[in-house]
MDTraj code that builds the backbone (N, CA, C; nanometers):
import mdtraj as md
import numpy as np

residues = "MET GLU LEU ILE LEU TRP ARG HIS ALA GLN ALA GLN GLU PRO GLU GLU GLY MET ASP ASP MET ALA ARG GLN LEU THR THR LYS GLY ARG LYS GLN ALA ARG ARG MET ALA GLN TRP LEU ASP GLN ALA LEU PRO ALA SER CYS LYS ILE LEU VAL SER PRO ALA ARG ARG SER MET GLN THR ALA ALA ALA LEU ASN ARG ARG TYR ARG LEU CYS ASP GLU ILE ALA PRO ASN ALA GLY SER ASP ASP LEU LEU LEU ALA ALA GLY TRP PRO ASP SER ARG CYS PRO VAL LEU LEU VAL GLY HIS GLN PRO ALA LEU GLY GLU VAL ALA ALA ARG LEU LEU THR GLY GLN ALA GLY GLN MET ALA ILE ARG LYS GLY CYS VAL TRP TRP ILE ASP SER ARG ASP ALA GLY ALA SER ASN VAL LEU ARG ALA VAL VAL CYS PRO GLU LEU PRO HIS LYS".split()
xyz = np.array([
    [-2.0742, 4.7005, -9.5672],
    [-2.0659, 4.6147, -9.4542],
    [-1.9252, 4.5638, -9.4424],
    [-1.8724, 4.5670, -9.3152],
    [-1.7462, 4.4994, -9.2888],
    [-1.7704, 4.3742, -9.2126],
    [-1.7225, 4.2656, -9.2599],
    [-1.7281, 4.1411, -9.1958],
    [-1.5978, 4.0742, -9.1592],
    [-1.5690, 4.0583, -9.0433],
    [-1.4321, 4.0217, -8.9941],
    [-1.4420, 3.8708, -8.9368],
    [-1.3742, 3.7807, -9.0027],
    [-1.3681, 3.6440, -8.9683],
    [-1.2488, 3.6163, -8.8856],
    [-1.2651, 3.5625, -8.7662],
    [-1.1501, 3.5207, -8.6811],
    [-1.1696, 3.3726, -8.6478],
    [-1.0742, 3.2933, -8.7074],
    [-1.0840, 3.1507, -8.6653],
    [-1.0212, 3.1414, -8.5293],
    [-1.0852, 3.0477, -8.4519],
    [-1.0305, 3.0370, -8.3134],
    [-0.8881, 2.9893, -8.3212],
    [-0.8144, 3.0205, -8.2135],
    [-0.6670, 2.9863, -8.2029],
    [-0.6495, 2.8366, -8.1878],
    [-0.5206, 2.7990, -8.1850],
    [-0.4911, 2.6508, -8.1660],
    [-0.5540, 2.5896, -8.0534],
    [-0.6198, 2.4867, -8.0652],
    [-0.6960, 2.4094, -7.9480],
    [-0.6352, 2.2650, -7.9341],
    [-0.6613, 2.2114, -7.8195],
    [-0.6054, 2.0805, -7.7952],
    [-0.6840, 1.9882, -7.8965],
    [-0.6031, 1.8823, -7.9291],
    [-0.6462, 1.7856, -8.0225],
    [-0.7724, 1.7014, -7.9609],
    [-0.8645, 1.6729, -8.0331],
    [-0.9737, 1.5915, -7.9762],
    [-0.9225, 1.4562, -7.9307],
    [-0.9778, 1.4076, -7.8245],
    [-0.9479, 1.2828, -7.7707],
    [-1.0728, 1.1858, -7.7780],
    [-1.0505, 1.0643, -7.7717],
    [-1.1743, 0.9745, -7.7791],
    [-1.2607, 1.0015, -7.6624],
    [-1.3912, 1.0201, -7.6897],
    [-1.4871, 1.0491, -7.5907],
    [-1.4935, 1.1871, -7.5395],
    [-1.4113, 1.2742, -7.6006],
    [-1.4119, 1.4194, -7.5590],
    [-1.5234, 1.4930, -7.6338],
    [-1.5888, 1.5752, -7.5463],
    [-1.6919, 1.6633, -7.6108],
    [-1.6193, 1.7808, -7.6870],
    [-1.6467, 1.7824, -7.8199],
    [-1.5752, 1.8711, -7.9117],
    [-1.6040, 2.0194, -7.8657],
    [-1.7146, 2.0530, -7.8068],
    [-1.7532, 2.1806, -7.7597],
    [-1.6656, 2.2259, -7.6423],
    [-1.6056, 2.1253, -7.5764],
    [-1.5211, 2.1583, -7.4568],
    [-1.3847, 2.1751, -7.4739],
    [-1.3304, 2.1532, -7.5971],
    [-1.1812, 2.1563, -7.6244],
    [-1.1360, 2.3028, -7.5911],
    [-1.0131, 2.3097, -7.5230],
    [-0.9564, 2.4333, -7.4762],
    [-0.8408, 2.4681, -7.5664],
    [-0.8042, 2.6030, -7.5602],
    [-0.6906, 2.6423, -7.6255],
    [-0.5688, 2.5987, -7.5689],
    [-0.4603, 2.5610, -7.6446],
    [-0.3276, 2.5208, -7.5931],
    [-0.2650, 2.6481, -7.5501],
    [-0.1419, 2.6315, -7.4937],
    [-0.0604, 2.7354, -7.4562],
    [-0.0278, 2.8277, -7.5867],
    [0.0018, 2.7583, -7.6945],
    [0.0361, 2.8364, -7.8156],
    [-0.1005, 2.9063, -7.8603],
    [-0.2050, 2.8448, -7.8484],
    [-0.3395, 2.9017, -7.8852],
    [-0.3704, 3.0255, -7.8025],
    [-0.3424, 3.0227, -7.6680],
    [-0.3670, 3.1466, -7.5860],
    [-0.2688, 3.2688, -7.6291],
    [-0.1433, 3.2247, -7.6693],
    [-0.0536, 3.3337, -7.7212],
    [-0.1064, 3.3923, -7.8513],
    [-0.1549, 3.2966, -7.9402],
    [-0.2089, 3.3486, -8.0641],
    [-0.3281, 3.4314, -8.0509],
    [-0.4154, 3.3990, -7.9574],
    [-0.5375, 3.4763, -7.9304],
    [-0.4986, 3.6191, -7.8811],
    [-0.4071, 3.6197, -7.7853],
    [-0.3627, 3.7474, -7.7265],
    [-0.3026, 3.8361, -7.8314],
    [-0.2217, 3.7719, -7.9201],
    [-0.1456, 3.8540, -8.0215],
    [-0.2539, 3.9198, -8.1199],
    [-0.3592, 3.8324, -8.1642],
    [-0.4489, 3.8829, -8.2579],
    [-0.5465, 3.9828, -8.1954],
    [-0.5700, 3.9597, -8.0605],
    [-0.6555, 4.0471, -7.9915],
    [-0.6021, 4.1952, -7.9804],
    [-0.4648, 4.2006, -7.9705],
    [-0.3876, 4.3239, -7.9614],
    [-0.4106, 4.4008, -8.0987],
    [-0.3978, 4.3347, -8.2056],
    [-0.4107, 4.3876, -8.3430],
    [-0.5656, 4.4296, -8.3537],
    [-0.6529, 4.3436, -8.3225],
    [-0.7988, 4.3738, -8.3374],
    [-0.8410, 4.4878, -8.2489],
    [-0.7914, 4.5026, -8.1334],
    [-0.8282, 4.6031, -8.0473],
    [-0.8089, 4.7344, -8.1062],
    [-0.6884, 4.7523, -8.1763],
    [-0.6599, 4.8764, -8.2405],
    [-0.7270, 4.9015, -8.3645],
    [-0.7675, 4.7941, -8.4395],
    [-0.8332, 4.8024, -8.5691],
    [-0.9903, 4.8087, -8.5799],
    [-1.0428, 4.7452, -8.4774],
    [-1.1968, 4.7377, -8.4818],
    [-1.2560, 4.8653, -8.4264],
    [-1.3526, 4.9163, -8.4878],
    [-1.4350, 5.0273, -8.4473],
    [-1.5119, 4.9846, -8.3122],
    [-1.5364, 5.0831, -8.2361],
    [-1.6093, 5.0593, -8.1137],
    [-1.7524, 5.0004, -8.1348],
    [-1.8086, 5.0335, -8.2585],
    [-1.9391, 4.9879, -8.2909],
    [-1.9468, 4.8475, -8.3365],
    [-1.8322, 4.7819, -8.3420],
    [-1.8356, 4.6379, -8.3990],
    [-1.9090, 4.5495, -8.3027],
    [-1.9916, 4.4667, -8.3752],
    [-2.0721, 4.3618, -8.3047],
    [-1.9869, 4.2323, -8.3042],
    [-1.9801, 4.1692, -8.2001],
    [-1.8864, 4.0433, -8.1993],
    [-1.9868, 3.9352, -8.1596],
    [-1.9809, 3.8300, -8.2516],
    [-2.0543, 3.7096, -8.2268],
    [-1.9544, 3.5905, -8.2210],
    [-1.9806, 3.5070, -8.1268],
    [-1.8840, 3.4018, -8.0889],
    [-1.9569, 3.2668, -8.0904],
    [-1.8898, 3.1665, -8.1395],
    [-1.9324, 3.0280, -8.1320],
    [-1.9434, 2.9888, -7.9865],
    [-2.0297, 2.9115, -7.9399],
    [-2.0404, 2.8590, -7.8050],
    [-1.9326, 2.7531, -7.7723],
    [-1.8524, 2.7220, -7.8665],
    [-1.7455, 2.6189, -7.8361],
    [-1.6339, 2.6916, -7.7474],
    [-1.5995, 2.6216, -7.6496],
    [-1.5009, 2.6780, -7.5398],
    [-1.3800, 2.7409, -7.6086],
    [-1.3184, 2.6788, -7.7099],
    [-1.2018, 2.7385, -7.7758],
    [-1.2273, 2.8660, -7.8427],
    [-1.3475, 2.8867, -7.8978],
    [-1.3866, 3.0189, -7.9564],
    [-1.4074, 3.1203, -7.8526],
    [-1.4714, 3.0801, -7.7390],
    [-1.5004, 3.1767, -7.6364],
    [-1.3634, 3.2217, -7.5736],
    [-1.2650, 3.1362, -7.5576],
    [-1.1374, 3.1674, -7.4980],
    [-1.0662, 3.2574, -7.5995],
    [-1.0761, 3.2311, -7.7312],
    [-1.0047, 3.3221, -7.8266],
    [-1.0726, 3.4701, -7.8212],
    [-1.2068, 3.4690, -7.8089],
    [-1.2679, 3.5932, -7.8009],
    [-1.2408, 3.6778, -7.6748],
    [-1.2316, 3.5933, -7.5694],
    [-1.2114, 3.6647, -7.4386],
    [-1.0695, 3.7386, -7.4354],
    [-0.9729, 3.7054, -7.5173],
    [-0.8624, 3.7760, -7.5200],
    [-0.8642, 3.9097, -7.5633],
    [-0.9710, 3.9398, -7.6416],
    [-1.0004, 4.0715, -7.6927],
    [-1.0559, 4.1599, -7.5784],
    [-1.1147, 4.1212, -7.4845],
    [-1.1494, 4.1898, -7.3662],
    [-1.2589, 4.2901, -7.4044],
    [-1.3561, 4.2433, -7.4892],
    [-1.4669, 4.3274, -7.5329],
    [-1.5948, 4.2507, -7.5168],
    [-1.7075, 4.3108, -7.5041],
    [-1.8284, 4.2461, -7.4870],
    [-1.8638, 4.1677, -7.6191],
    [-1.9142, 4.0442, -7.6031],
    [-1.9574, 3.9650, -7.7205],
    [-2.0730, 3.8902, -7.6828],
    [-2.1440, 3.8331, -7.7941],
    [-2.2594, 3.7512, -7.7717],
    [-2.2353, 3.6119, -7.8200],
    [-2.2667, 3.5102, -7.7439],
    [-2.2596, 3.3756, -7.7968],
    [-2.3665, 3.3563, -7.9073],
    [-2.3335, 3.2864, -7.9988],
    [-2.4261, 3.2676, -8.1235],
    [-2.4215, 3.1226, -8.1665],
    [-2.5265, 3.0471, -8.1412],
    [-2.5417, 2.9040, -8.1751],
    [-2.5280, 2.8889, -8.3270],
    [-2.5642, 2.9908, -8.4035],
    [-2.5714, 2.9880, -8.5411],
    [-2.4352, 2.9735, -8.6082],
    [-2.3232, 2.9927, -8.5281],
    [-2.1934, 2.9827, -8.5794],
    [-2.1170, 2.8813, -8.5076],
    [-2.1678, 2.7865, -8.4429],
    [-2.1243, 2.6697, -8.3814],
    [-2.0355, 2.5858, -8.4804],
    [-1.9609, 2.4922, -8.4305],
    [-1.8741, 2.4113, -8.5253],
    [-1.9442, 2.3514, -8.6450],
    [-2.0639, 2.3076, -8.6394],
    [-2.1276, 2.2310, -8.7554],
    [-2.2077, 2.3330, -8.8398],
    [-2.1959, 2.4613, -8.8124],
    [-2.2764, 2.5532, -8.8935],
    [-2.2239, 2.5604, -9.0412],
    [-2.3002, 2.6048, -9.1226],
    [-2.2668, 2.6274, -9.2710],
    [-2.2519, 2.7763, -9.2996],
    [-2.2016, 2.8079, -9.4133],
    [-2.1720, 2.9475, -9.4494],
    [-2.3105, 3.0300, -9.4478],
    [-2.4213, 2.9654, -9.4957],
    [-2.5483, 3.0472, -9.4873],
    [-2.5866, 3.0847, -9.3449],
    [-2.5610, 2.9972, -9.2530],
    [-2.5833, 3.0338, -9.1114],
    [-2.5026, 3.1438, -9.0652],
    [-2.3683, 3.1488, -9.0953],
    [-2.2843, 3.2543, -9.0629],
    [-2.3305, 3.3883, -9.1160],
    [-2.3640, 3.3887, -9.2469],
    [-2.3976, 3.5108, -9.3067],
    [-2.5195, 3.5670, -9.2587],
    [-2.6157, 3.4763, -9.2207],
    [-2.7538, 3.5188, -9.1643],
    [-2.7220, 3.5731, -9.0192],
    [-2.6413, 3.5078, -8.9478],
    [-2.6112, 3.5626, -8.8113],
    [-2.5572, 3.7043, -8.8164],
    [-2.4664, 3.7128, -8.9132],
    [-2.3959, 3.8541, -8.9277],
    [-2.4750, 3.9587, -8.9864],
    [-2.5860, 3.9196, -9.0508],
    [-2.6801, 4.0164, -9.1126],
    [-2.6191, 4.0638, -9.2420],
    [-2.5337, 3.9816, -9.3101],
    [-2.4716, 4.0144, -9.4372],
    [-2.5717, 4.0327, -9.5434],
    [-2.5608, 4.1305, -9.6338],
    [-2.4674, 4.2420, -9.6364],
    [-2.5277, 4.3664, -9.5752],
    [-2.6415, 4.3579, -9.5023],
    [-2.7162, 4.4761, -9.4582],
    [-2.6863, 4.5349, -9.3261],
    [-2.6015, 4.4690, -9.2442],
    [-2.5703, 4.5373, -9.1215],
    [-2.5090, 4.6619, -9.1249],
    [-2.5492, 4.7475, -9.0307],
    [-2.5021, 4.8874, -9.0396],
    [-2.3780, 4.9087, -8.9687],
    [-2.3363, 4.8064, -8.8905],
    [-2.2060, 4.8088, -8.8169],
    [-2.1270, 4.6924, -8.8560],
    [-1.9882, 4.7029, -8.8343],
    [-1.8975, 4.5822, -8.8573],
    [-1.9401, 4.4764, -8.7750],
    [-1.9179, 4.3521, -8.8289],
    [-1.9447, 4.2330, -8.7465],
    [-1.8242, 4.1388, -8.7456],
    [-1.7795, 4.0999, -8.6266],
    [-1.6743, 4.0076, -8.6097],
    [-1.7306, 3.8786, -8.5694],
    [-1.6945, 3.7685, -8.6398],
    [-1.7441, 3.6261, -8.6146],
    [-1.6184, 3.5555, -8.5668],
    [-1.6321, 3.4957, -8.4482],
    [-1.5211, 3.4173, -8.4005],
    [-1.5768, 3.2692, -8.4132],
    [-1.5090, 3.1914, -8.4928],
    [-1.5682, 3.0568, -8.5276],
    [-1.4746, 2.9597, -8.5778],
    [-1.5140, 2.8807, -8.6767],
    [-1.4533, 2.7552, -8.7203],
    [-1.4442, 2.7333, -8.8599],
    [-1.3490, 2.6554, -8.9065],
    [-1.3449, 2.5990, -9.0440],
    [-1.4302, 2.4783, -9.0328],
    [-1.4941, 2.4401, -9.1473],
    [-1.4799, 2.4939, -9.2718],
    [-1.5731, 2.6102, -9.3078],
    [-1.6623, 2.6476, -9.2120],
    [-1.7646, 2.7533, -9.2461],
    [-1.7058, 2.8826, -9.2735],
    [-1.5970, 2.9256, -9.1924],
    [-1.5401, 3.0521, -9.2169],
    [-1.4746, 3.0606, -9.3547],
    [-1.4105, 2.9588, -9.3924],
    [-1.3469, 2.9464, -9.5312],
    [-1.4484, 2.9504, -9.6376],
    [-1.5687, 2.8916, -9.6184],
    [-1.6722, 2.8867, -9.7109],
    [-1.7314, 3.0311, -9.7312],
    [-1.7427, 3.0989, -9.6183],
    [-1.7889, 3.2399, -9.6281],
    [-1.6833, 3.3220, -9.7076],
    [-1.5604, 3.3087, -9.6743],
    [-1.4669, 3.3844, -9.7515],
    [-1.4641, 3.3550, -9.9009],
    [-1.4653, 3.2358, -9.9370],
    [-1.4755, 3.1916, -10.0820],
    [-1.6021, 3.2539, -10.1491],
    [-1.7085, 3.2406, -10.0786],
    [-1.8338, 3.2931, -10.1446],
    [-1.8295, 3.4371, -10.1586],
    [-1.7830, 3.5141, -10.0578],
    [-1.7834, 3.6587, -10.0584],
    [-1.6744, 3.7131, -10.1543],
    [-1.5594, 3.6361, -10.1707],
    [-1.4502, 3.6909, -10.2525],
    [-1.4546, 3.6489, -10.3905],
    [-1.5202, 3.5347, -10.4218],
    [-1.5141, 3.4765, -10.5535],
    [-1.6540, 3.4786, -10.6185],
    [-1.7538, 3.4924, -10.5327],
    [-1.8994, 3.4854, -10.5775],
    [-1.9421, 3.3476, -10.6114],
    [-1.8625, 3.2415, -10.5705],
    [-1.8958, 3.1054, -10.5958],
    [-1.8761, 3.0259, -10.4604],
    [-1.9512, 2.9135, -10.4553],
    [-1.9347, 2.8222, -10.3468],
    [-1.7837, 2.7678, -10.3538],
    [-1.7250, 2.7457, -10.2455],
    [-1.5851, 2.6854, -10.2447],
    [-1.5425, 2.6921, -10.0999],
    [-1.4050, 2.6756, -10.0882],
    [-1.3417, 2.6701, -9.9610],
    [-1.2101, 2.7449, -9.9650],
    [-1.1849, 2.8263, -9.8742],
    [-1.0570, 2.8832, -9.8632],
    [-1.0019, 2.8510, -9.7213],
    [-0.8771, 2.8294, -9.7078],
    [-0.8139, 2.7903, -9.5807],
    [-0.7775, 2.9043, -9.5027],
    [-0.8487, 2.9192, -9.3845],
    [-0.8154, 3.0168, -9.2869],
    [-0.7518, 2.9378, -9.1654],
    [-0.6235, 2.9835, -9.1501],
    [-0.5317, 2.9215, -9.0542],
    [-0.5868, 2.9540, -8.9104],
    [-0.5559, 2.8711, -8.8181],
    [-0.6002, 2.8883, -8.6698],
    [-0.5339, 3.0209, -8.6208],
    [-0.6286, 3.1019, -8.5635],
    [-0.5946, 3.2275, -8.5085],
    [-0.6000, 3.3418, -8.6008],
    [-0.6151, 3.3226, -8.7272],
    [-0.5996, 3.4275, -8.8237],
    [-0.7310, 3.4987, -8.8417],
    [-0.7183, 3.6304, -8.8834],
    [-0.8337, 3.7121, -8.9110],
    [-0.8372, 3.7421, -9.0708],
    [-0.9517, 3.7386, -9.1258],
    [-0.9740, 3.7924, -9.2631],
    [-1.0854, 3.8916, -9.2487],
    [-1.0500, 4.0069, -9.3096],
    [-1.1419, 4.1275, -9.3002],
    [-1.1914, 4.1603, -9.4424],
    [-1.3249, 4.1463, -9.4540],
    [-1.3933, 4.1613, -9.5943],
    [-1.4861, 4.2806, -9.5820],
    [-1.4807, 4.3625, -9.6843],
    [-1.5591, 4.4809, -9.6851],
    [-1.6383, 4.4899, -9.8207],
    [-1.7678, 4.5179, -9.7998],
    [-1.8628, 4.5254, -9.9144],
    [-1.8767, 4.6672, -9.9674],
    [-1.8355, 4.7692, -9.8922],
    [-1.8632, 4.9077, -9.9248],
    [-1.7698, 4.9740, -10.0294],
    [-1.6426, 4.9404, -10.0351],
    [-1.5435, 5.0123, -10.1081],
    [-1.5418, 4.9782, -10.2541],
    [-1.6105, 4.8635, -10.3025],
    [-1.6030, 4.8278, -10.4382],
    [-1.7416, 4.8185, -10.5113],
    [-1.8391, 4.8709, -10.4539],
    [-1.9735, 4.8671, -10.5294],
    [-2.0171, 4.7230, -10.5199],
    [-2.0289, 4.6682, -10.6301],
    [-2.1036, 4.5293, -10.6357],
    [-2.0064, 4.4163, -10.5964],
    [-1.8744, 4.4328, -10.5827],
    [-1.7903, 4.3315, -10.5423],
    [-1.7340, 4.3532, -10.4027],
    [-1.6978, 4.2508, -10.3412],
    [-1.6389, 4.2665, -10.2078],
    [-1.4822, 4.2736, -10.2163],
    [-1.4212, 4.3350, -10.1033],
    [-1.2811, 4.3642, -10.1075],
    [-1.2295, 4.2811, -9.9828],
    [-1.1065, 4.2230, -9.9942],
    [-1.0359, 4.1646, -9.8856],
    [-0.9475, 4.2780, -9.8384],
    [-0.9817, 4.3265, -9.7188],
    [-0.9066, 4.4382, -9.6587],
    [-0.7818, 4.4033, -9.5967],
    [-0.7858, 4.2826, -9.5330],
    [-0.6684, 4.2342, -9.4525],
    [-0.6697, 4.0918, -9.4270],
    [-0.5596, 4.0288, -9.4175],
    [-0.5472, 3.8911, -9.3742],
    [-0.4204, 3.9082, -9.2637],
    [-0.4578, 3.8742, -9.1454],
    [-0.3617, 3.8975, -9.0391],
    [-0.3516, 3.7634, -8.9608],
    [-0.2292, 3.7164, -8.9511],
    [-0.2075, 3.5846, -8.8638],
    [-0.1195, 3.6190, -8.7441],
    [-0.1313, 3.5393, -8.6383],
    [-0.0614, 3.5701, -8.5161],
    [0.0943, 3.5588, -8.5425],
    [0.1403, 3.4820, -8.6328],
    [0.2805, 3.4577, -8.6644],
    [0.3405, 3.5676, -8.7489],
    [0.2595, 3.6499, -8.8077],
    [0.3171, 3.7526, -8.8892],
    [0.3395, 3.8846, -8.8168],
    [0.4452, 3.9620, -8.8422],
    [0.4640, 4.0832, -8.7667],
    [0.3557, 4.1789, -8.8068],
    [0.3044, 4.2452, -8.7060],
    [0.2037, 4.3604, -8.7300],
    [0.2070, 4.4477, -8.6182],
    [0.1492, 4.5639, -8.6416],
    [0.1466, 4.6728, -8.5379],
    [0.0124, 4.6969, -8.4905],
])
top = md.Topology()
chain = top.add_chain()
for i, resn in enumerate(residues, 1):
    res = top.add_residue(resn, chain, resSeq=i)
    for name in ("N", "CA", "C"):
        top.add_atom(name, md.element.get_by_symbol(name[0]), res)
traj = md.Trajectory(xyz[None], top)
């Protein structure tokens, strides 16, 4: 199975009394999302299932990809790594799954799948981590880490 983790792009800072779910992408965040969407559009197979947190910033990030996606409460900002893996159907899904979500849960998933232990990895805003379980038998492989600031084709 291929699991692609996409942290939402840069969003406005929370203000007192602001609903966290309503935070929007900044101008920089919209550029980050478009840049990563260009790369993902070329890299993702057509069969990829896309699950998106219902937070506005995640929906705006995913919208840059211009593909159909499903909102998934199980990957909302307060979700844990178990919630994300269950939503993705890890490790049994027959098609690749892209999760558009939040730290710290995305970093917890990456740590768990790549080290086999609970922990935390820092996934920067707007970045994609692509993890594959098929190529190495019992262990998982980090196929790619792509960030909007890095040159890529």
